[in-house]
C-alpha positions, -999 to +999 in steps of 0.1 A: -769-471+441-731-472+445-716-488+476-700-455+486-734-438+485-751-465+506-723-470+530-712-434+537-735-407+522-769-421+528-760-434+563-741-402+572-768-379+561-794-399+579-773-398+611-768-360+606-806-356+602-812-375+634-786-354+653-801-322+640-837-333+648-826-343+683-809-309+689-841-292+677-863-313+699-841-306+730-841-269+722-879-268+717-884-288+749-867-260+768-834-276+774-810-247+770-773-249+765-747-240+791-732-207+780-696-198+785-683-164+774-649-149+769-643-112+767-630-112+731-652-138+714-688-149+710-705-172+734-697-209+735-728-230+739-725-265+753-756-287+747-746-313+772-777-336+767-772-335+730-735-342+733-742-372+756-766-386+730-741-384+701-723-417+709-755-435+704-760-418+670-723-425+661-728-462+670-760-463+649-744-446+619-713-469+620-735-500+625-758-491+596-728-485+574-712-519+584-745-536+577-744-521+542-710-537+537-686-509+546-651-514+558-637-500+590-628-467+575-661-461+558-680-470+589-660-445+610-666-418+584-703-426+585-703-425+623-687-391+626-704-376+595-725-351+614-694-334+628-680-332+592-713-318+580-713-291+607-677-282+598-686-277+561-722-263+564-715-226+570-687-224+544-710-239+518-743-222+526-733-186+537-718-176+503-750-188+486-771-170+513-752-138+507-760-139+470-796-148+475-804-123+503-784-091+500-797-079+534-777-106+550-744-088+541-744-062+569-753-089+594-724-111+582-701-081+582-711-073+619-707-110+629-676-115+608-664-146+590-639-151+619-669-164+639-669-196+619-631-200+623-633-192+660-622-218+685-657-218+701-674-227+668-649-254+660-650-267+696-689-267+699-698-279+664-669-300+652-644-312+679-667-322+708-694-338+685-667-356+666-652-370+699-687-381+710-696-396+677-663-414+675-668-429+710-699-446+696-685-455+661-652-470+672-666-501+689-685-510+657-657-503+634-631-522+654-650-552+665-666-563+633-646-582+606-636-565+574-671-567+558-663-542+531-633-560+516-652-574+487-673-544+480-645-518+481-635-526+446-669-515+434-665-480+449 
């Protein structure tokens, strides 16, 4: 396995899986988000307990990445990987879903692609999680020595 795969992809996907499982667990446990609405857009849902747990996951992702020999940059990317995944996910999966399930078309037309570009979506699933994950990943990336200096040439 290449260093990049171990240090970023494997660690990042594992951290994303943990974040998603935690969100599912909180939702199934009956912990509902705080909803804020505006007149012109869809609801903004703030999962406060989930957001408060993300620094721990960011720390774990960055720590695991550093343990695999990553440098500061790679460990930061691994730490904030879930927010990057949540940014890319709808843009990658919805076109495929529209091809596979033609009944989804009218639903998407009613919802509109602008939902995924809305400030609420970007705030809830990208910006706030990225800040929380970064709060956990920064201490790991900035305190450890440059452990990935020798392994970066192999990437």
